[in-house]
C-alpha positions in Angstrom: -12.3 -9.6 16.9 -9.5 -6.9 16.2 -9.2 -5.9 13.2 -6.1 -4.4 10.7 -8.0 -2.8 8.4 -11.2 -1.9 6.8 -11.6 -1.7 2.6 -14.4 0.8 2.0 -16.4 1.6 -1.5 -16.2 5.3 -1.3 -13.5 8.2 -1.9 -11.8 10.0 0.9 -13.1 13.4 -0.8 -16.4 12.5 -0.3 -16.5 11.3 3.3 -13.3 13.1 4.9 -15.0 14.1 8.1 -16.0 10.4 8.8 -12.6 9.1 7.6 -11.2 11.4 10.2 -13.5 10.3 13.1 -12.6 6.5 12.6 -8.7 7.3 12.0 -9.0 9.5 14.9 -10.1 6.8 17.3 -13.2 8.5 17.8 -15.3 5.3 16.9 -13.1 2.5 18.6 -13.7 3.0 22.1 -10.0 3.4 23.4 -9.3 0.7 21.1 -6.6 1.1 17.9 -8.2 2.2 14.9 -8.1 0.3 12.1 -6.5 1.7 8.8 -9.4 2.5 6.2 -8.9 1.7 2.8 -11.0 3.7 0.9 -10.9 1.9 -2.9 -14.0 3.2 -4.6 -16.1 4.1 -6.1 -16.4 0.4 -7.2 -18.9 0.6 -10.4 -19.7 -2.0 -12.8 -19.1 0.3 -16.0 -19.6 -1.1 -19.6 -17.7 0.2 -22.2 -20.9 1.9 -23.9 -24.4 1.8 -22.7 -25.9 -1.8 -23.4 -29.2 -1.6 -22.0 -31.0 -5.5 -21.2 -34.1 -4.3 -23.6 -34.0 -2.6 -27.0 -37.0 -0.2 -26.1 -35.8 1.6 -23.5 -32.5 2.3 -25.2 -34.3 3.4 -27.9 -36.4 5.6 -25.4 -33.7 7.3 -24.2 -32.3 8.2 -27.0 -35.2 10.4 -28.4 -34.9 12.3 -25.2 -33.5 15.4 -24.1 -30.1 15.7 -22.8 -30.4 15.7 -18.5 -34.3 16.1 -19.1 -35.4 12.5 -17.4 -36.0 11.7 -13.9 -35.2 7.9 -13.4 -37.0 6.5 -10.4 -35.4 3.5 -9.2 -35.4 1.6 -5.7 -32.9 -0.7 -5.9 -33.2 -4.8 -7.0 -35.4 -5.5 -3.8 -37.9 -2.7 -3.8 -39.8 -0.3 -6.5 -42.9 -2.0 -5.3 -45.4 0.6 -3.5 -49.0 0.1 -1.8 -51.9 1.2 -5.0 -52.5 4.5 -2.8 -49.0 5.4 -3.1 -48.5 4.5 -6.9 -51.3 6.9 -7.5 -49.9 9.6 -5.6 -46.2 9.2 -7.6 -48.0 8.9 -10.6 -50.3 12.1 -9.9 -47.0 14.1 -8.8 -45.1 12.8 -12.2 -48.0 14.0 -14.5 -48.6 17.7 -12.5 -44.7 17.9 -12.5 -44.7 18.3 -16.4 -41.3 16.8 -16.5 -40.1 13.7 -18.6 -39.7 10.5 -16.3 -38.7 6.7 -16.9 -40.4 5.0 -13.8 -39.5 1.5 -12.5 -42.5 0.0 -11.1 -42.4 -3.4 -9.6 -45.2 -5.5 -8.1 -45.6 -7.1 -4.8 -43.2 -10.1 -3.5 -45.1 -13.5 -4.7 -45.8 -15.9 -2.7 -46.2 -14.0 0.9 -43.3 -13.8 2.6 -41.2 -13.2 -0.3 -39.1 -10.4 -0.3 -38.5 -10.3 -4.1 -41.0 -7.8 -6.1 -42.5 -9.4 -8.8 -43.4 -7.8 -12.6 -45.9 -5.2 -11.9 -49.3 -5.2 -13.9 -49.2 -1.9 -15.0 -52.8 -1.8 -15.4 -54.2 -2.9 -12.3 -51.9 -0.5 -10.2 -51.6 2.5 -12.4 -54.5 5.4 -12.3 -56.7 5.1 -14.9 -55.5 7.0 -18.0 -52.2 7.9 -16.3 -50.2 6.2 -19.4 -52.4 7.5 -22.2 -51.7 11.2 -20.4 -47.8 11.1 -20.0 -47.1 8.7 -23.2 -45.1 11.7 -24.9 -43.0 12.2 -22.0 -42.8 9.1 -19.6 -42.3 5.2 -19.3 -43.6 3.3 -16.9 -41.2 0.0 -16.6 -42.5 -2.7 -15.0 -39.5 -5.4 -14.6 -36.2 -4.9 -13.1 -33.9 -1.9 -15.0 -29.9 -2.0 -15.4 -29.9 0.9 -13.2 -26.1 2.2 -13.4 -26.5 1.8 -17.8 -29.6 4.1 -17.4 -27.7 6.2 -15.1 -24.9 6.4 -17.3 -27.1 7.7 -20.3 -26.7 11.5 -21.4 -30.6 11.9 -21.3 -31.1 11.2 -17.4 -30.7 14.6 -15.3 -32.4 13.3 -11.8 -32.4 10.1 -10.2 -35.3 9.6 -7.5 -33.3 6.5 -5.1 -34.2 4.9 -2.0 -30.3 6.1 -1.2 -29.0 2.6 -1.0 -24.9 3.2 -0.5 -24.7 1.2 -4.1 -27.1 3.8 -5.8 -25.4 6.6 -4.4 -22.2 5.7 -5.6 -23.7 5.3 -9.3 -25.3 8.6 -8.6 -22.4 10.1 -7.9 -19.7 8.4 -10.4 -22.4 9.6 -13.4 -23.1 12.7 -12.1 -26.6 12.3 -11.7 -28.3 15.2 -9.0 -31.0 12.8 -6.8 -34.5 13.0 -4.9 -33.7 10.7 -1.8 -37.1 8.7 -0.9 -35.4 6.9 2.0 -36.8 3.7 3.5 -34.8 1.9 6.0 -31.3 1.1 7.6 -28.9 3.6 7.2 -30.4 5.5 4.3 -31.5 8.3 6.7 -28.2 9.1 7.2 -26.8 8.6 3.6 -29.8 11.0 2.3 -28.7 13.5 5.1 -25.7 13.3 3.8 -26.4 13.8 0.4 -28.5 17.0 1.0 -26.9 18.5 3.6 -22.9 17.7 3.1 -22.8 16.8 -0.4 -25.2 19.4 -1.7 -26.2 16.9 -5.0 -29.7 16.3 -3.8 -33.0 18.4 -3.0 -34.8 16.7 0.2 -37.8 15.4 0.0 -40.4 15.1 3.0 -41.3 11.3 3.5 -43.8 10.5 6.6 -42.5 8.0 8.9 -45.9 7.5 10.4 -47.3 6.2 7.4 -44.4 3.6 6.2 -42.4 6.7 4.5 -45.5 7.7 2.7 -45.0 10.5 0.2 -47.7 12.9 -0.9 -48.2 13.7 -4.7 -47.7 17.6 -3.7 -44.9 17.1 -2.0 -43.0 14.8 -5.0 -44.3 17.5 -7.6 -42.5 20.1 -5.4 -39.4 17.9 -5.1 -39.2 17.0 -8.5 -39.7 20.5 -10.1 -36.8 21.8 -7.7 -34.6 19.3 -9.2 -35.6 19.5 -12.6 -36.2 23.0 -13.7 -34.1 25.6 -14.4 -33.9 27.6 -11.0 -31.3 28.7 -8.3 -31.8 25.2 -6.5 -31.3 23.0 -9.6 -28.4 25.1 -10.8 -26.5 24.6 -7.7 -27.4 20.9 -7.3 -26.4 20.2 -10.7 -23.0 22.2 -10.2 -22.4 20.0 -6.8 -22.9 17.0 -8.8 -20.4 17.9 -11.8 -17.7 18.8 -9.1 -18.6 15.0 -7.2 -18.3 13.1 -10.1 -14.6 14.7 -11.9 -13.6 14.0 -7.7 -15.0 10.2 -8.7 -13.0 10.0 -11.6 -10.0 12.0 -10.4 -9.8 9.5 -7.3 -9.3 6.1 -9.7 -6.4 8.1 -12.2 -2.8 7.6 -11.9 -1.7 9.0 -8.5 -5.5 9.5 -7.2 -6.5 8.8 -3.3 -8.2 5.6 -4.4 -5.3 4.0 -6.4 -2.9 5.2 -3.6 -5.3 3.5 -0.8 -5.0 0.0 -2.9 -1.6 0.3 -3.6 -1.0 0.8 0.7 -3.6 -2.4 0.9 -1.4 -4.0 -1.3 1.8 -3.2 0.5 0.1 -4.3 3.8 -0.8 -7.5 2.7 2.9 -8.0 1.0 4.6 -7.0 4.0 3.1 -8.7 7.0 -0.2 -7.2 7.3 -1.5 -11.0 7.3 0.7 -13.8 8.7 -0.4 -16.9 7.2 2.0 -19.5 8.7 0.9 -18.0 12.0 -2.8 -18.0 11.3 -2.3 -21.8 9.8 -0.1 -22.4 13.5 -3.2 -21.4 15.5 -5.7 -23.2 13.7 -3.7 -26.3 14.1 -2.3 -26.1 17.2 -5.7 -28.0 19.0 -4.7 -31.1 16.8 -8.1 -31.1 14.9 -8.3 -33.3 12.1 -8.5 -31.2 8.7 -10.9 -33.1 5.7 -11.4 -31.9 2.6 -14.1 -30.1 1.2 -14.8 -29.4 -2.7 -15.3 -27.5 -5.7 -17.0 -29.5 -7.9 -17.8 -29.0 -11.6 -21.1 -27.9 -11.3 -19.8 -24.8 -9.4 -17.0 -24.5 -11.7 -19.5 -24.5 -14.6 -20.9 -21.9 -12.5 -18.2 -19.5 -12.4 -18.0 -19.8 -16.0 -21.4 -18.9 -16.5 -20.8 -15.9 -14.1 -17.3 -14.8 -16.1 -15.6 -15.2 -12.6 -13.5 -18.2 -14.5 -12.5 -17.4 -17.8 -11.7 -20.4 -20.4 -8.7 -19.0 -22.0 -6.8 -15.5 -21.3 -5.6 -14.2 -18.1 -7.1 -16.8 -16.3 -7.3 -20.1 -17.0 -9.2 -23.0 -15.0 -9.5 -27.1 -14.4 -10.3 -29.1 -11.8 -7.2 -30.5 -9.8 -5.0 -30.5 -8.4 -2.4 -33.4 -9.8 0.8 -34.8 -8.9 2.2 -32.5 -11.2 0.2 -29.4 -10.0 1.6 -29.8 -6.5 5.4 -29.0 -7.2 6.5 -25.8 -8.0 6.1 -24.5 -11.9 7.1 -21.8 -14.2 3.9 -21.0 -14.7 3.1 -20.1 -10.8 0.1 -22.7 -10.5 -2.3 -21.5 -7.9 -4.5 -23.8 -5.7 -7.8 -22.6 -4.2 -8.6 -25.5 -1.5 -10.7 -25.4 1.7 -10.9 -27.2 5.2 -13.4 -27.6 7.4 -12.5 -27.0 11.1 -15.3 -27.3 13.8 -18.0 -26.7 11.3 -16.2 -23.7 9.4 -14.0 -24.0 6.4 -10.9 -22.1 6.1 -9.1 -21.6 2.7 -5.8 -23.3 2.9 -3.9 -21.3 0.4 -2.2 -18.4 2.7 -3.5 -15.8 0.6 -7.1 -16.9 0.8 -6.7 -17.8 4.6 -5.0 -15.0 5.3 -7.5 -12.6 3.6 -10.5 -14.2 5.1 -8.7 -14.3 8.9 -8.0 -10.9 8.3 -11.7 -9.6 7.7 -13.3 -11.6 10.0 -15.2 -14.5 7.2 -16.1 -17.7 8.2 -17.1 -20.0 5.2 -19.4 -23.0 5.6 -17.5 -24.1 2.7 -15.3 -22.8 -0.5 -18.3 -22.9 -3.1 -19.0 -20.7 -6.1 -20.4 -18.1 -3.9 -17.6 -17.6 -2.0 -15.1 -17.2 -4.6 -16.8 -14.8 -5.8 -15.9 -12.7 -2.9 -11.9 -13.4 -3.6 -12.7 -12.7 -7.2 -13.7 -9.3 -6.6 -10.6 -8.2 -4.3 -8.6 -10.3 -7.3 -10.3 -8.0 -9.8 -9.8 -4.4 -8.0 -6.3 -5.6 -7.7 -6.2 -5.9 -11.6 -8.4 -2.7 -12.3 -6.3 -0.5 -10.1 -2.7 -1.8 -10.4 -2.3 -3.8 -13.5 -1.7 -7.2 -14.2 2.3 -6.6 -14.6 2.2 -4.9 -11.2 0.4 -6.9 -9.3 1.4 -10.5 -10.7 3.8 -10.5 -7.5 1.0 -10.2 -5.4 -0.4 -13.6 -6.6 3.3 -15.3 -6.5 3.9 -14.1 -2.9 0.6 -14.5 -1.4 -0.7 -17.8 -3.2 1.8 -20.9 -2.4 0.9 -24.7 -3.7 2.3 -27.0 -1.0 1.6 -30.1 0.6 0.0 -29.7 4.3 0.5 -33.3 6.3 -2.6 -34.3 8.6 -0.8 -36.9 11.1 1.9 -37.4 9.0 -0.2 -37.9 5.5 0.3 -35.6 3.0 -3.2 -34.2 2.6 -3.8 -33.5 -1.3 -6.9 -31.6 -1.9 -8.9 -32.1 -5.2 -10.8 -28.7 -5.9 -10.5 -25.6 -8.2 -6.8 -25.0 -9.7 -6.4 -21.4 -11.3 -3.0 -20.3 -12.2 -2.0 -16.8 -14.2 -0.1 -17.2 -17.6 3.4 -15.5 -17.5 3.0 -14.4 -21.1 0.2 -11.8 -20.7 0.2 -10.9 -24.8 
């Protein structure tokens, strides 16, 4: 499928050579290159630090500024063999630096991919916790990574180099130690060290499942956290990257400009919903309604995707009244099944899914999240007053006839209040 555009969680200033390669056609083998919309960094930011556990907050508050090395390996990682755990412990102990280590247990039951809460008494070397209790904390369960990175006490980050973790570290200006494991993480680590200059390289033994010796971890930690020339250069580059990330989302910044371009592309015909509908109905397939039931709606409420009151309202529907034009700008999420694949019927959602090559089996709570994320981006960068036209233009409430019969679909109704207060 030829795509018209790609949204990427990055900023133009971070990866200029990559963006130049894509837009210059070097990655598309003679096919017209798509427009790249760099709309990052997309980071969940709380108004102030709100750590899940009071113990974490108190411990971090008691540490000097930029003194803590934070070790965390993503939501699905953080567990190691006992041998590797002991090497990490020895490396941290010998480094002499403060640390917060998120250590998880092996997945259970066998075959599962998600780590469990760690039994520290079984995993760690005897006496390690006692020896390091004045400067270290080992956390045996999931931790709020971005909130910890936002804390002033954190001065270094040992990461698996997943892209979301990298974006968070750049946003908060925290230098990194890449401990890559798989997939594109090798390239990410190279970019951090050689291109951006915000990380200290650390040797991993690929023949032993990316094993790191205690001596190598000790060396890397000291290089990153000591007050030497290498550490100062990395910290200075991290501060520069933090400033670049913040500038990108300010008025006139590169990411704001990209999102405005995306807005214009959607408004002015990059997605032609009427043509999409004609193409999809050309084979005479009868379309059957699927549902977003009350359970799904309640799930969306619990995730704060739908709000009970405020800018977004919701209720199950639509009713006869909802299917007529209204001053309150009614918006209907509906979905149909066609050959086993769901196509969302509002022009915006149908066109957006087609635009990005996404096929849904049903427009359930989980799928609505993807649409909600896009809407949230519009709200964040363009403001409610600015992007209201986007809703009005791309969402339409109308009857769709199948074999001459009006098709009224009972799903979720979401609308914008004209009075935004």
